[in-house]
C-alpha positions, 0 to 999 in steps of 0.5 A, spaced: 505 539 528 512 537 530 515 529 532 516 532 540 508 536 540 505 529 537 508 525 542 510 528 547 517 528 547 523 531 548 529 527 548 532 523 544 538 520 544 541 523 537 538 525 531 538 518 527 533 515 535 529 521 532 528 520 524 526 513 526 520 514 531 518 519 527 518 514 519 514 510 523 510 515 527 509 518 519 507 511 517 502 510 522 500 516 521 499 515 514 495 508 514 490 512 519 488 517 513 488 511 507 484 507 512 480 512 514 479 513 506 478 505 504 473 505 509 467 506 504 469 501 500 470 496 505 477 494 502 484 495 506 489 497 504 493 491 502 488 489 499 488 495 494 495 494 493 494 487 490 488 491 486 493 495 484 500 489 483 493 486 478 491 491 475 498 494 472 499 486 469 492 484 466 490 483 462 495 478 464 493 473 470 499 474 476 502 469 481 502 469 488 509 469 489 509 476 485 504 478 489 509 477 495 514 480 491 511 486 488 507 488 495 509 494 500 508 491 506 512 485 505 509 482 513 502 480 508 499 473 508 499 474 500 494 467 500 489 469 505 488 477 502 487 474 494 482 469 498 479 475 501 479 478 494 475 472 491 470 471 496 469 480 495 468 477 487 473 483 485 480 477 483 479 470 480 484 465 482 484 459 479 489 452 477 494 453 473 493 448 467 501 447 466 502 448 474 497 444 478 503 447 484 501 455 480 495 459 482 493 464 477 490 471 480 487 476 476 482 482 476 475 481 475 471 488 471 467 489 479 475 489 481 477 494 475 470 497 477 472 498 484 479 501 482 476 507 477 471 509 483 477 510 489 482 513 484 480 519 487 479 516 494 487 516 493 486 524 490 485 525 497 490 521 501 496 524 496 492 532 499 495 530 505 502 532 502 502 537 500 506 541 504 510 539 501 513 543 495 514 538 489 521 540 489 520 537 497 518 531 495 523 529 490 529 531 495 524 526 500 525 521 495 531 521 494 533 521 502 528 515 502 532 512 497 538 513 499 536 511 506 535 504 504 541 502 500 
């Protein structure tokens, strides 16, 4: 559906203004769909992002700083997210023996198991993009990368 129909706005200052609104609206639309899919696993998209990072690091631990650096949502409170995942038994957090200021975080077997289950759900999420051809998806990826340059 066209942006104008979705938000009931027919005029924009220019195409750049419309693009900004369209990207923000689409971000919200994607997050809403992702949240709905993740609900049954009692996990947020930010928590999922941390678990994915840790799975990529596994069996090596990651620091809070590394997680913060790699997070998709740079405004997330990484320490708080890590604590919640620890409370759910999905990660372990421990003080590094060599540097007491450093906290090492590693995904648990429960966390790995949850991600394995969620991989199917992520496939469902990716179906939201099937209105685009692979070539269009590649072009859109290139354009978004170019925009951030």
